[in-house]
Every structure is written in structure tokens, then in C-alpha cells.
All heavy atoms as a GROMACS GRO file, in nm:
protein
  586
    1ASN      N    1 -19.139   6.941  -3.402
    1ASN     CA    2 -19.049   7.045  -3.342
    1ASN      C    3 -18.985   6.981  -3.222
    1ASN      O    4 -19.041   6.930  -3.128
    1ASN     CB    5 -19.147   7.156  -3.287
    1ASN     CG    6 -19.073   7.273  -3.210
    1ASN    OD1    7 -18.988   7.243  -3.134
    1ASN    ND2    8 -19.119   7.394  -3.240
    2MET      N    9 -18.850   6.983  -3.233
    2MET     CA   10 -18.766   6.912  -3.143
    2MET      C   11 -18.766   6.976  -3.012
    2MET      O   12 -18.768   6.903  -2.898
    2MET     CB   13 -18.619   6.906  -3.190
    2MET     CG   14 -18.606   6.811  -3.295
    2MET     SD   15 -18.441   6.782  -3.367
    2MET     CE   16 -18.353   6.731  -3.214
    3VAL      N   17 -18.775   7.111  -2.991
    3VAL     CA   18 -18.778   7.176  -2.870
    3VAL      C   19 -18.904   7.137  -2.780
    3VAL      O   20 -18.905   7.103  -2.678
    3VAL     CB   21 -18.757   7.329  -2.877
    3VAL    CG1   22 -18.773   7.399  -2.730
    3VAL    CG2   23 -18.620   7.363  -2.935
    4LEU      N   24 -19.016   7.147  -2.865
    4LEU     CA   25 -19.142   7.116  -2.813
    4LEU      C   26 -19.149   6.974  -2.754
    4LEU      O   27 -19.192   6.955  -2.638
    4LEU     CB   28 -19.259   7.130  -2.911
    4LEU     CG   29 -19.406   7.092  -2.858
    4LEU    CD1   30 -19.434   7.185  -2.750
    4LEU    CD2   31 -19.493   7.115  -2.978
    5GLU      N   32 -19.091   6.882  -2.838
    5GLU     CA   33 -19.100   6.739  -2.790
    5GLU      C   34 -19.022   6.720  -2.668
    5GLU      O   35 -19.051   6.639  -2.578
    5GLU     CB   36 -19.033   6.650  -2.909
    5GLU     CG   37 -19.144   6.619  -3.013
    5GLU     CD   38 -19.068   6.559  -3.128
    5GLU    OE1   39 -18.967   6.476  -3.116
    5GLU    OE2   40 -19.123   6.576  -3.247
    6LYS      N   41 -18.896   6.789  -2.663
    6LYS     CA   42 -18.811   6.777  -2.542
    6LYS      C   43 -18.871   6.839  -2.415
    6LYS      O   44 -18.862   6.775  -2.306
    6LYS     CB   45 -18.673   6.842  -2.576
    6LYS     CG   46 -18.562   6.795  -2.463
    6LYS     CD   47 -18.539   6.647  -2.474
    6LYS     CE   48 -18.466   6.613  -2.348
    6LYS     NZ   49 -18.441   6.460  -2.342
    7VAL      N   50 -18.933   6.953  -2.430
    7VAL     CA   51 -19.002   7.028  -2.319
    7VAL      C   52 -19.109   6.935  -2.266
    7VAL      O   53 -19.139   6.916  -2.149
    7VAL     CB   54 -19.057   7.159  -2.365
    7VAL    CG1   55 -19.157   7.217  -2.270
    7VAL    CG2   56 -18.947   7.256  -2.381
    8ILE      N   57 -19.198   6.876  -2.354
    8ILE     CA   58 -19.304   6.787  -2.318
    8ILE      C   59 -19.249   6.662  -2.242
    8ILE      O   60 -19.302   6.628  -2.143
    8ILE     CB   61 -19.392   6.755  -2.440
    8ILE    CG1   62 -19.478   6.864  -2.478
    8ILE    CG2   63 -19.479   6.631  -2.408
    8ILE    CD1   64 -19.559   6.850  -2.602
    9GLU      N   65 -19.145   6.612  -2.299
    9GLU     CA   66 -19.080   6.498  -2.236
    9GLU      C   67 -19.033   6.521  -2.098
    9GLU      O   68 -19.054   6.444  -2.002
    9GLU     CB   69 -18.952   6.455  -2.320
    9GLU     CG   70 -18.894   6.330  -2.287
    9GLU     CD   71 -18.762   6.298  -2.370
    9GLU    OE1   72 -18.780   6.311  -2.500
    9GLU    OE2   73 -18.662   6.270  -2.320
   10LEU      N   74 -18.961   6.636  -2.086
   10LEU     CA   75 -18.920   6.682  -1.939
   10LEU      C   76 -19.037   6.702  -1.848
   10LEU      O   77 -19.037   6.669  -1.727
   10LEU     CB   78 -18.836   6.806  -1.947
   10LEU     CG   79 -18.693   6.786  -2.021
   10LEU    CD1   80 -18.632   6.920  -2.043
   10LEU    CD2   81 -18.602   6.702  -1.921
   11LEU      N   82 -19.143   6.759  -1.892
   11LEU     CA   83 -19.271   6.788  -1.820
   11LEU      C   84 -19.328   6.661  -1.772
   11LEU      O   85 -19.369   6.639  -1.667
   11LEU     CB   86 -19.366   6.879  -1.898
   11LEU     CG   87 -19.350   7.026  -1.896
   11LEU    CD1   88 -19.433   7.078  -2.011
   11LEU    CD2   89 -19.381   7.086  -1.771
   12ALA      N   90 -19.332   6.565  -1.863
   12ALA     CA   91 -19.404   6.433  -1.841
   12ALA      C   92 -19.318   6.365  -1.739
   12ALA      O   93 -19.372   6.299  -1.649
   12ALA     CB   94 -19.408   6.354  -1.976
   13GLU      N   95 -19.185   6.366  -1.752
   13GLU     CA   96 -19.099   6.306  -1.651
   13GLU      C   97 -19.131   6.365  -1.510
   13GLU      O   98 -19.138   6.305  -1.407
   13GLU     CB   99 -18.962   6.327  -1.688
   13GLU     CG  100 -18.904   6.211  -1.773
   13GLU     CD  101 -18.752   6.250  -1.811
   13GLU    OE1  102 -18.681   6.300  -1.728
   13GLU    OE2  103 -18.721   6.236  -1.929
   14TYR      N  104 -19.128   6.501  -1.514
   14TYR     CA  105 -19.150   6.574  -1.374
   14TYR      C  106 -19.282   6.540  -1.320
   14TYR      O  107 -19.287   6.516  -1.198
   14TYR     CB  108 -19.131   6.720  -1.412
   14TYR     CG  109 -19.138   6.808  -1.283
   14TYR    CD1  110 -19.022   6.826  -1.218
   14TYR    CD2  111 -19.246   6.871  -1.238
   14TYR    CE1  112 -19.014   6.907  -1.096
   14TYR    CE2  113 -19.250   6.947  -1.128
   14TYR     CZ  114 -19.123   6.965  -1.053
   14TYR     OH  115 -19.129   7.042  -0.939
   15LYS      N  116 -19.385   6.535  -1.397
   15LYS     CA  117 -19.515   6.512  -1.351
   15LYS      C  118 -19.552   6.368  -1.337
   15LYS      O  119 -19.661   6.326  -1.285
   15LYS     CB  120 -19.613   6.576  -1.435
   15LYS     CG  121 -19.623   6.724  -1.436
   15LYS     CD  122 -19.756   6.783  -1.463
   15LYS     CE  123 -19.884   6.722  -1.434
   15LYS     NZ  124 -19.941   6.739  -1.311
   16GLU      N  125 -19.461   6.278  -1.382
   16GLU     CA  126 -19.478   6.128  -1.385
   16GLU      C  127 -19.611   6.096  -1.451
   16GLU      O  128 -19.703   6.027  -1.399
   16GLU     CB  129 -19.472   6.076  -1.250
   16GLU     CG  130 -19.334   6.099  -1.191
   16GLU     CD  131 -19.337   6.051  -1.040
   16GLU    OE1  132 -19.430   6.020  -0.978
   16GLU    OE2  133 -19.213   6.044  -0.986
   17CYS      N  134 -19.632   6.160  -1.571
   17CYS     CA  135 -19.747   6.130  -1.652
   17CYS      C  136 -19.712   6.090  -1.793
   17CYS      O  137 -19.589   6.102  -1.828
   17CYS     CB  138 -19.851   6.251  -1.643
   17CYS     SG  139 -19.794   6.389  -1.744
   18ASP      N  140 -19.798   6.059  -1.867
   18ASP     CA  141 -19.784   6.028  -2.011
   18ASP      C  142 -19.759   6.146  -2.096
   18ASP      O  143 -19.841   6.241  -2.075
   18ASP     CB  144 -19.891   5.938  -2.069
   18ASP     CG  145 -19.845   5.864  -2.184
   18ASP    OD1  146 -19.853   5.922  -2.298
   18ASP    OD2  147 -19.796   5.748  -2.178
   19SER      N  148 -19.662   6.154  -2.176
   19SER     CA  149 -19.639   6.271  -2.258
   19SER      C  150 -19.757   6.305  -2.344
   19SER      O  151 -19.774   6.425  -2.382
   19SER     CB  152 -19.503   6.264  -2.334
   19SER     OG  153 -19.511   6.144  -2.420
   20SER      N  154 -19.839   6.212  -2.383
   20SER     CA  155 -19.953   6.244  -2.462
   20SER      C  156 -20.059   6.328  -2.393
   20SER      O  157 -20.149   6.387  -2.452
   20SER     CB  158 -20.019   6.101  -2.510
   20SER     OG  159 -20.071   6.038  -2.392
   21GLU      N  160 -20.049   6.333  -2.260
   21GLU     CA  161 -20.134   6.414  -2.184
   21GLU      C  162 -20.098   6.569  -2.193
   21GLU      O  163 -20.180   6.657  -2.150
   21GLU     CB  164 -20.144   6.377  -2.036
   21GLU     CG  165 -20.197   6.240  -2.010
   21GLU     CD  166 -20.169   6.200  -1.867
   21GLU    OE1  167 -20.189   6.280  -1.779
   21GLU    OE2  168 -20.154   6.080  -1.836
   22ILE      N  169 -19.984   6.593  -2.238
   22ILE     CA  170 -19.931   6.742  -2.244
   22ILE      C  171 -19.932   6.781  -2.391
   22ILE      O  172 -19.874   6.730  -2.477
   22ILE     CB  173 -19.792   6.736  -2.184
   22ILE    CG1  174 -19.799   6.686  -2.038
   22ILE    CG2  175 -19.745   6.889  -2.185
   22ILE    CD1  176 -19.653   6.669  -1.977
   23LYS      N  177 -20.004   6.900  -2.408
   23LYS     CA  178 -20.005   6.952  -2.541
   23LYS      C  179 -19.937   7.087  -2.539
   23LYS      O  180 -19.918   7.152  -2.442
   23LYS     CB  181 -20.150   6.977  -2.579
   23LYS     CG  182 -20.243   6.850  -2.567
   23LYS     CD  183 -20.223   6.768  -2.684
   23LYS     CE  184 -20.305   6.638  -2.682
   23LYS     NZ  185 -20.232   6.517  -2.648
   24ALA      N  186 -19.907   7.145  -2.667
   24ALA     CA  187 -19.843   7.270  -2.677
   24ALA      C  188 -19.931   7.384  -2.601
   24ALA      O  189 -19.874   7.470  -2.550
   24ALA     CB  190 -19.817   7.310  -2.821
   25ASP      N  191 -20.058   7.374  -2.618
   25ASP     CA  192 -20.143   7.484  -2.560
   25ASP      C  193 -20.183   7.441  -2.404
   25ASP      O  194 -20.270   7.510  -2.346
   25ASP     CB  195 -20.268   7.504  -2.642
   25ASP     CG  196 -20.354   7.379  -2.662
   25ASP    OD1  197 -20.329   7.273  -2.611
   25ASP    OD2  198 -20.462   7.392  -2.723
   26SER      N  199 -20.134   7.343  -2.352
   26SER     CA  200 -20.152   7.315  -2.207
   26SER      C  201 -20.097   7.430  -2.126
   26SER      O  202 -19.982   7.468  -2.150
   26SER     CB  203 -20.085   7.186  -2.166
   26SER     OG  204 -20.133   7.067  -2.233
   27THR      N  205 -20.179   7.479  -2.030
   27THR     CA  206 -20.122   7.575  -1.941
   27THR      C  207 -20.066   7.527  -1.814
   27THR      O  208 -20.095   7.397  -1.785
   27THR     CB  209 -20.241   7.675  -1.897
   27THR    OG1  210 -20.327   7.602  -1.813
   27THR    CG2  211 -20.318   7.734  -2.012
   28PHE      N  212 -19.981   7.595  -1.748
   28PHE     CA  213 -19.920   7.541  -1.626
   28PHE      C  214 -20.025   7.513  -1.517
   28PHE      O  215 -20.022   7.429  -1.442
   28PHE     CB  216 -19.820   7.642  -1.564
   28PHE     CG  217 -19.697   7.657  -1.649
   28PHE    CD1  218 -19.641   7.784  -1.686
   28PHE    CD2  219 -19.643   7.551  -1.720
   28PHE    CE1  220 -19.518   7.792  -1.768
   28PHE    CE2  221 -19.528   7.552  -1.807
   28PHE     CZ  222 -19.468   7.684  -1.829
   29ASP      N  223 -20.134   7.584  -1.524
   29ASP     CA  224 -20.243   7.571  -1.432
   29ASP      C  225 -20.317   7.429  -1.464
   29ASP      O  226 -20.350   7.356  -1.360
   29ASP     CB  227 -20.356   7.676  -1.446
   29ASP     CG  228 -20.316   7.813  -1.381
   29ASP    OD1  229 -20.219   7.806  -1.307
   29ASP    OD2  230 -20.381   7.912  -1.406
   30GLU      N  231 -20.329   7.403  -1.584
   30GLU     CA  232 -20.394   7.283  -1.625
   30GLU      C  233 -20.314   7.152  -1.590
   30GLU      O  234 -20.364   7.054  -1.555
   30GLU     CB  235 -20.418   7.270  -1.774
   30GLU     CG  236 -20.536   7.364  -1.833
   30GLU     CD  237 -20.542   7.376  -1.982
   30GLU    OE1  238 -20.444   7.330  -2.050
   30GLU    OE2  239 -20.645   7.419  -2.029
   31LEU      N  240 -20.179   7.183  -1.601
   31LEU     CA  241 -20.078   7.078  -1.553
   31LEU      C  242 -20.066   7.087  -1.400
   31LEU      O  243 -19.979   6.990  -1.358
   31LEU     CB  244 -19.947   7.104  -1.629
   31LEU     CG  245 -19.956   7.094  -1.778
   31LEU    CD1  246 -19.821   7.145  -1.845
   31LEU    CD2  247 -19.990   6.955  -1.829
   32GLU      N  248 -20.133   7.157  -1.324
   32GLU     CA  249 -20.125   7.166  -1.185
   32GLU      C  250 -19.981   7.190  -1.130
   32GLU      O  251 -19.939   7.119  -1.045
   32GLU     CB  252 -20.184   7.041  -1.126
   32GLU     CG  253 -20.337   7.030  -1.154
   32GLU     CD  254 -20.401   6.889  -1.100
   32GLU    OE1  255 -20.322   6.815  -1.041
   32GLU    OE2  256 -20.510   6.869  -1.138
   33LEU      N  257 -19.921   7.285  -1.208
   33LEU     CA  258 -19.778   7.314  -1.158
   33LEU      C  259 -19.778   7.447  -1.075
   33LEU      O  260 -19.842   7.549  -1.139
   33LEU     CB  261 -19.692   7.340  -1.287
   33LEU     CG  262 -19.675   7.220  -1.365
   33LEU    CD1  263 -19.612   7.250  -1.513
   33LEU    CD2  264 -19.591   7.115  -1.304
   34ASP      N  265 -19.734   7.445  -0.959
   34ASP     CA  266 -19.728   7.579  -0.879
   34ASP      C  267 -19.599   7.641  -0.915
   34ASP      O  268 -19.519   7.592  -0.989
   34ASP     CB  269 -19.759   7.552  -0.742
   34ASP     CG  270 -19.641   7.456  -0.680
   34ASP    OD1  271 -19.528   7.454  -0.737
   34ASP    OD2  272 -19.660   7.393  -0.569
   35SER      N  273 -19.577   7.762  -0.848
   35SER     CA  274 -19.463   7.837  -0.888
   35SER      C  275 -19.331   7.760  -0.848
   35SER      O  276 -19.229   7.787  -0.923
   35SER     CB  277 -19.476   7.977  -0.812
   35SER     OG  278 -19.483   7.946  -0.675
   36LEU      N  279 -19.330   7.688  -0.744
   36LEU     CA  280 -19.216   7.614  -0.718
   36LEU      C  281 -19.178   7.504  -0.817
   36LEU      O  282 -19.061   7.495  -0.866
   36LEU     CB  283 -19.228   7.543  -0.576
   36LEU     CG  284 -19.107   7.492  -0.506
   36LEU    CD1  285 -19.023   7.608  -0.467
   36LEU    CD2  286 -19.140   7.410  -0.380
   37ASP      N  287 -19.280   7.433  -0.863
   37ASP     CA  288 -19.260   7.340  -0.985
   37ASP      C  289 -19.208   7.401  -1.098
   37ASP      O  290 -19.115   7.354  -1.162
   37ASP     CB  291 -19.394   7.272  -1.021
   37ASP     CG  292 -19.468   7.190  -0.911
   37ASP    OD1  293 -19.387   7.128  -0.842
   37ASP    OD2  294 -19.582   7.184  -0.905
   38THR      N  295 -19.263   7.531  -1.124
   38THR     CA  296 -19.221   7.598  -1.234
   38THR      C  297 -19.074   7.645  -1.235
   38THR      O  298 -18.997   7.638  -1.329
   38THR     CB  299 -19.307   7.733  -1.257
   38THR    OG1  300 -19.450   7.685  -1.255
   38THR    CG2  301 -19.291   7.799  -1.398
   39VAL      N  302 -19.035   7.685  -1.118
   39VAL     CA  303 -18.887   7.716  -1.101
   39VAL      C  304 -18.798   7.592  -1.122
   39VAL      O  305 -18.695   7.599  -1.193
   39VAL     CB  306 -18.865   7.775  -0.954
   39VAL    CG1  307 -18.720   7.799  -0.926
   39VAL    CG2  308 -18.932   7.914  -0.949
   40ASP      N  309 -18.836   7.486  -1.068
   40ASP     CA  310 -18.768   7.355  -1.090
   40ASP      C  311 -18.760   7.330  -1.240
   40ASP      O  312 -18.649   7.286  -1.289
   40ASP     CB  313 -18.834   7.230  -1.018
   40ASP     CG  314 -18.803   7.225  -0.864
   40ASP    OD1  315 -18.711   7.312  -0.820
   40ASP    OD2  316 -18.864   7.158  -0.800
   41LEU      N  317 -18.872   7.339  -1.312
   41LEU     CA  318 -18.874   7.299  -1.447
   41LEU      C  319 -18.793   7.397  -1.530
   41LEU      O  320 -18.718   7.356  -1.619
   41LEU     CB  321 -19.018   7.301  -1.498
   41LEU     CG  322 -19.094   7.174  -1.457
   41LEU    CD1  323 -19.245   7.190  -1.461
   41LEU    CD2  324 -19.058   7.057  -1.538
   42LEU      N  325 -18.803   7.524  -1.503
   42LEU     CA  326 -18.712   7.629  -1.573
   42LEU      C  327 -18.574   7.589  -1.562
   42LEU      O  328 -18.490   7.597  -1.661
   42LEU     CB  329 -18.744   7.763  -1.524
   42LEU     CG  330 -18.879   7.840  -1.568
   42LEU    CD1  331 -18.879   7.972  -1.517
   42LEU    CD2  332 -18.887   7.833  -1.713
   43MET      N  333 -18.532   7.545  -1.439
   43MET     CA  334 -18.391   7.505  -1.414
   43MET      C  335 -18.348   7.388  -1.513
   43MET      O  336 -18.255   7.368  -1.567
   43MET     CB  337 -18.361   7.483  -1.270
   43MET     CG  338 -18.348   7.619  -1.195
   43MET     SD  339 -18.354   7.608  -1.028
   43MET     CE  340 -18.256   7.474  -0.978
   44SER      N  341 -18.448   7.291  -1.512
   44SER     CA  342 -18.418   7.174  -1.606
   44SER      C  343 -18.415   7.213  -1.741
   44SER      O  344 -18.327   7.163  -1.827
   44SER     CB  345 -18.551   7.084  -1.588
   44SER     OG  346 -18.561   7.030  -1.457
   45PHE      N  347 -18.495   7.300  -1.792
   45PHE     CA  348 -18.490   7.352  -1.936
   45PHE      C  349 -18.364   7.431  -1.959
   45PHE      O  350 -18.306   7.407  -2.064
   45PHE     CB  351 -18.611   7.439  -1.967
   45PHE     CG  352 -18.749   7.367  -1.951
   45PHE    CD1  353 -18.856   7.457  -1.913
   45PHE    CD2  354 -18.771   7.234  -1.972
   45PHE    CE1  355 -18.983   7.387  -1.902
   45PHE    CE2  356 -18.892   7.174  -1.964
   45PHE     CZ  357 -19.000   7.247  -1.920
   46GLU      N  358 -18.314   7.510  -1.861
   46GLU     CA  359 -18.191   7.581  -1.886
   46GLU      C  360 -18.086   7.476  -1.898
   46GLU      O  361 -17.991   7.494  -1.985
   46GLU     CB  362 -18.170   7.671  -1.757
   46GLU     CG  363 -18.255   7.793  -1.753
   46GLU     CD  364 -18.226   7.889  -1.633
   46GLU    OE1  365 -18.173   7.834  -1.540
   46GLU    OE2  366 -18.259   8.001  -1.652
   47ASP      N  367 -18.070   7.380  -1.806
   47ASP     CA  368 -17.967   7.275  -1.834
   47ASP      C  369 -17.975   7.200  -1.954
   47ASP      O  370 -17.876   7.180  -2.027
   47ASP     CB  371 -17.978   7.173  -1.706
   47ASP     CG  372 -17.953   7.240  -1.575
   47ASP    OD1  373 -17.886   7.349  -1.574
   47ASP    OD2  374 -17.979   7.175  -1.472
   48GLU      N  375 -18.099   7.168  -1.988
   48GLU     CA  376 -18.119   7.079  -2.110
   48GLU      C  377 -18.073   7.156  -2.238
   48GLU      O  378 -18.009   7.112  -2.324
   48GLU     CB  379 -18.268   7.037  -2.119
   48GLU     CG  380 -18.302   6.954  -2.246
   48GLU     CD  381 -18.240   6.822  -2.237
   48GLU    OE1  382 -18.230   6.761  -2.125
   48GLU    OE2  383 -18.191   6.771  -2.340
   49PHE      N  384 -18.115   7.284  -2.252
   49PHE     CA  385 -18.109   7.355  -2.373
   49PHE      C  386 -17.988   7.459  -2.361
   49PHE      O  387 -17.948   7.539  -2.461
   49PHE     CB  388 -18.235   7.443  -2.406
   49PHE     CG  389 -18.345   7.344  -2.436
   49PHE    CD1  390 -18.444   7.329  -2.346
   49PHE    CD2  391 -18.351   7.270  -2.560
   49PHE    CE1  392 -18.555   7.246  -2.373
   49PHE    CE2  393 -18.454   7.185  -2.585
   49PHE     CZ  394 -18.553   7.167  -2.484
   50ASN      N  395 -17.924   7.477  -2.250
   50ASN     CA  396 -17.824   7.563  -2.233
   50ASN      C  397 -17.859   7.716  -2.252
   50ASN      O  398 -17.795   7.789  -2.336
   50ASN     CB  399 -17.698   7.528  -2.298
   50ASN     CG  400 -17.568   7.595  -2.240
   50ASN    OD1  401 -17.567   7.642  -2.139
   50ASN    ND2  402 -17.463   7.599  -2.332
   51VAL      N  403 -17.978   7.751  -2.196
   51VAL     CA  404 -18.035   7.878  -2.212
   51VAL      C  405 -18.055   7.944  -2.079
   51VAL      O  406 -18.050   7.882  -1.970
   51VAL     CB  407 -18.172   7.886  -2.285
   51VAL    CG1  408 -18.139   7.843  -2.435
   51VAL    CG2  409 -18.258   7.794  -2.232
   52GLN      N  410 -18.086   8.080  -2.073
   52GLN     CA  411 -18.126   8.155  -1.952
   52GLN      C  412 -18.273   8.181  -1.958
   52GLN      O  413 -18.321   8.245  -2.052
   52GLN     CB  414 -18.045   8.284  -1.937
   52GLN     CG  415 -17.899   8.266  -1.914
   52GLN     CD  416 -17.866   8.208  -1.783
   52GLN    OE1  417 -17.915   8.274  -1.688
   52GLN    NE2  418 -17.786   8.106  -1.773
   53LEU      N  419 -18.358   8.145  -1.859
   53LEU     CA  420 -18.497   8.155  -1.857
   53LEU      C  421 -18.535   8.234  -1.734
   53LEU      O  422 -18.488   8.212  -1.630
   53LEU     CB  423 -18.571   8.029  -1.862
   53LEU     CG  424 -18.551   7.937  -1.990
   53LEU    CD1  425 -18.600   7.799  -1.967
   53LEU    CD2  426 -18.592   7.998  -2.125
   54GLU      N  427 -18.624   8.326  -1.757
   54GLU     CA  428 -18.685   8.393  -1.646
   54GLU      C  429 -18.844   8.381  -1.650
   54GLU      O  430 -18.915   8.392  -1.758
   54GLU     CB  431 -18.657   8.543  -1.646
   54GLU     CG  432 -18.517   8.570  -1.584
   54GLU     CD  433 -18.500   8.725  -1.585
   54GLU    OE1  434 -18.587   8.791  -1.541
   54GLU    OE2  435 -18.389   8.763  -1.623
   55MET      N  436 -18.902   8.337  -1.534
   55MET     CA  437 -19.035   8.323  -1.540
   55MET      C  438 -19.100   8.462  -1.546
   55MET      O  439 -19.059   8.555  -1.489
   55MET     CB  440 -19.088   8.263  -1.413
   55MET     CG  441 -19.219   8.202  -1.408
   55MET     SD  442 -19.228   8.066  -1.532
   55MET     CE  443 -19.401   8.088  -1.575
   56SER      N  444 -19.197   8.475  -1.639
   56SER     CA  445 -19.274   8.599  -1.653
   56SER      C  446 -19.421   8.566  -1.679
   56SER      O  447 -19.453   8.463  -1.693
   56SER     CB  448 -19.221   8.680  -1.773
   56SER     OG  449 -19.284   8.627  -1.894
   57GLU      N  450 -19.500   8.674  -1.654
   57GLU     CA  451 -19.648   8.665  -1.657
   57GLU      C  452 -19.679   8.626  -1.803
   57GLU      O  453 -19.798   8.566  -1.819
   57GLU     CB  454 -19.719   8.805  -1.639
   57GLU     CG  455 -19.691   8.848  -1.487
   57GLU     CD  456 -19.760   8.746  -1.388
   57GLU    OE1  457 -19.877   8.717  -1.408
   57GLU    OE2  458 -19.697   8.709  -1.300
   58GLU      N  459 -19.598   8.652  -1.901
   58GLU     CA  460 -19.634   8.618  -2.044
   58GLU      C  461 -19.627   8.456  -2.072
   58GLU      O  462 -19.676   8.410  -2.160
   58GLU     CB  463 -19.542   8.687  -2.134
   58GLU     CG  464 -19.571   8.830  -2.136
   58GLU     CD  465 -19.447   8.922  -2.172
   58GLU    OE1  466 -19.367   8.882  -2.246
   58GLU    OE2  467 -19.438   9.025  -2.102
   59ILE      N  468 -19.551   8.391  -1.985
   59ILE     CA  469 -19.538   8.249  -1.996
   59ILE      C  470 -19.640   8.171  -1.924
   59ILE      O  471 -19.646   8.157  -1.806
   59ILE     CB  472 -19.392   8.198  -1.945
   59ILE    CG1  473 -19.288   8.271  -2.030
   59ILE    CG2  474 -19.374   8.047  -1.961
   59ILE    CD1  475 -19.147   8.246  -1.982
   60LYS      N  476 -19.738   8.127  -2.010
   60LYS     CA  477 -19.860   8.060  -1.942
   60LYS      C  478 -19.875   7.912  -1.991
   60LYS      O  479 -19.933   7.834  -1.932
   60LYS     CB  480 -19.982   8.140  -1.975
   60LYS     CG  481 -19.990   8.269  -1.898
   60LYS     CD  482 -20.124   8.337  -1.940
   60LYS     CE  483 -20.149   8.475  -1.856
   60LYS     NZ  484 -20.046   8.572  -1.885
   61THR      N  485 -19.823   7.894  -2.118
   61THR     CA  486 -19.844   7.755  -2.174
   61THR      C  487 -19.710   7.695  -2.210
   61THR      O  488 -19.608   7.759  -2.209
   61THR     CB  489 -19.926   7.775  -2.301
   61THR    OG1  490 -19.849   7.845  -2.404
   61THR    CG2  491 -20.057   7.851  -2.280
   62VAL      N  492 -19.726   7.574  -2.247
   62VAL     CA  493 -19.603   7.491  -2.280
   62VAL      C  494 -19.546   7.562  -2.416
   62VAL      O  495 -19.416   7.576  -2.428
   62VAL     CB  496 -19.640   7.342  -2.321
   62VAL    CG1  497 -19.527   7.268  -2.395
   62VAL    CG2  498 -19.682   7.275  -2.194
   63ALA      N  499 -19.629   7.601  -2.503
   63ALA     CA  500 -19.589   7.677  -2.619
   63ALA      C  501 -19.506   7.803  -2.598
   63ALA      O  502 -19.409   7.827  -2.662
   63ALA     CB  503 -19.701   7.698  -2.724
   64ASP      N  504 -19.550   7.877  -2.493
   64ASP     CA  505 -19.490   8.004  -2.460
   64ASP      C  506 -19.342   7.969  -2.420
   64ASP      O  507 -19.256   8.047  -2.456
   64ASP     CB  508 -19.552   8.057  -2.350
   64ASP     CG  509 -19.696   8.116  -2.377
   64ASP    OD1  510 -19.723   8.131  -2.499
   64ASP    OD2  511 -19.772   8.146  -2.277
   65ILE      N  512 -19.316   7.861  -2.330
   65ILE     CA  513 -19.182   7.843  -2.297
   65ILE      C  514 -19.096   7.795  -2.412
   65ILE      O  515 -18.978   7.820  -2.420
   65ILE     CB  516 -19.184   7.731  -2.170
   65ILE    CG1  517 -19.053   7.736  -2.100
   65ILE    CG2  518 -19.221   7.597  -2.209
   65ILE    CD1  519 -19.036   7.835  -1.994
   66VAL      N  520 -19.156   7.716  -2.494
   66VAL     CA  521 -19.089   7.663  -2.621
   66VAL      C  522 -19.042   7.790  -2.707
   66VAL      O  523 -18.926   7.798  -2.750
   66VAL     CB  524 -19.179   7.576  -2.704
   66VAL    CG1  525 -19.105   7.533  -2.845
   66VAL    CG2  526 -19.200   7.437  -2.630
   67ALA      N  527 -19.127   7.876  -2.714
   67ALA     CA  528 -19.093   8.002  -2.806
   67ALA      C  529 -18.982   8.081  -2.731
   67ALA      O  530 -18.893   8.122  -2.810
   67ALA     CB  531 -19.214   8.086  -2.808
   68VAL      N  532 -18.980   8.088  -2.604
   68VAL     CA  533 -18.868   8.163  -2.539
   68VAL      C  534 -18.732   8.083  -2.557
   68VAL      O  535 -18.630   8.144  -2.588
   68VAL     CB  536 -18.892   8.174  -2.386
   68VAL    CG1  537 -18.777   8.232  -2.309
   68VAL    CG2  538 -19.017   8.266  -2.363
   69ILE      N  539 -18.745   7.952  -2.549
   69ILE     CA  540 -18.610   7.867  -2.569
   69ILE      C  541 -18.570   7.879  -2.708
   69ILE      O  542 -18.450   7.910  -2.736
   69ILE     CB  543 -18.645   7.725  -2.532
   69ILE    CG1  544 -18.668   7.712  -2.373
   69ILE    CG2  545 -18.527   7.638  -2.575
   69ILE    CD1  546 -18.726   7.581  -2.331
   70GLU      N  547 -18.661   7.861  -2.804
   70GLU     CA  548 -18.620   7.870  -2.940
   70GLU      C  549 -18.564   8.010  -2.983
   70GLU      O  550 -18.478   8.015  -3.060
   70GLU     CB  551 -18.748   7.847  -3.045
   70GLU     CG  552 -18.775   7.699  -3.036
   70GLU     CD  553 -18.891   7.661  -3.128
   70GLU    OE1  554 -18.981   7.746  -3.148
   70GLU    OE2  555 -18.889   7.550  -3.161
   71LYS      N  556 -18.616   8.119  -2.918
   71LYS     CA  557 -18.565   8.237  -2.961
   71LYS      C  558 -18.416   8.259  -2.904
   71LYS      O  559 -18.331   8.324  -2.985
   71LYS     CB  560 -18.650   8.346  -2.877
   71LYS     CG  561 -18.636   8.489  -2.927
   71LYS     CD  562 -18.748   8.570  -2.864
   71LYS     CE  563 -18.704   8.714  -2.837
   71LYS     NZ  564 -18.804   8.802  -2.764
   72GLN      N  565 -18.384   8.199  -2.795
   72GLN     CA  566 -18.246   8.208  -2.741
   72GLN      C  567 -18.160   8.114  -2.829
   72GLN      O  568 -18.041   8.131  -2.837
   72GLN     CB  569 -18.241   8.162  -2.605
   72GLN     CG  570 -18.303   8.264  -2.511
   72GLN     CD  571 -18.260   8.258  -2.370
   72GLN    OE1  572 -18.139   8.214  -2.333
   72GLN    NE2  573 -18.343   8.292  -2.281
   73LEU      N  574 -18.208   8.001  -2.882
   73LEU     CA  575 -18.131   7.913  -2.960
   73LEU      C  576 -18.108   7.962  -3.103
   73LEU      O  577 -18.018   7.914  -3.165
   73LEU     CB  578 -18.196   7.769  -2.960
   73LEU     CG  579 -18.209   7.704  -2.837
   73LEU    CD1  580 -18.288   7.570  -2.855
   73LEU    CD2  581 -18.078   7.665  -2.780
   74ALA      N  582 -18.191   8.052  -3.151
   74ALA     CA  583 -18.176   8.101  -3.283
   74ALA      C  584 -18.045   8.181  -3.309
   74ALA      O  585 -17.996   8.248  -3.231
   74ALA     CB  586 -18.296   8.193  -3.317
   0.00000   0.00000   0.00000
């Protein structure tokens, strides 16, 4: 899945960790991302995929953000 790969790549860059440490079911809590990090990342994803994203309670994992992006790209 290309969106998933790109999201993981951007997360790994942001966290300065290896992309193998980030899985589709990794939560933002597990990745130790606070709300400020999340806002920064959402902006990166918006730029990368040319979509509009809003943080919501439903977005908890990497897979959740991928689903939201893919829905807009469809």
C-alpha cells in the first residue's frame, strides 16, 4: 500500500527512527506523539497527498490516518 508506506516514511523521518519500527497498527501514543507532533504531521500529510485532514478522536493509529487519506484520494 503506497499511502501506508509514505505515511510510515514521513513518520520515521519526523521521529528520526527506523521505518521498520512503525506498523499500521502503531498508535500515536505508542509512537510517543503528542498533540503538537500530530498537528505537524497532519500538515506534512496534507502537503504530501494534497488532502485536507482534521484530527479527530477516531484517528488513533497509523492505519486510521491512511484510511482517511485514501478516502479523500479515491
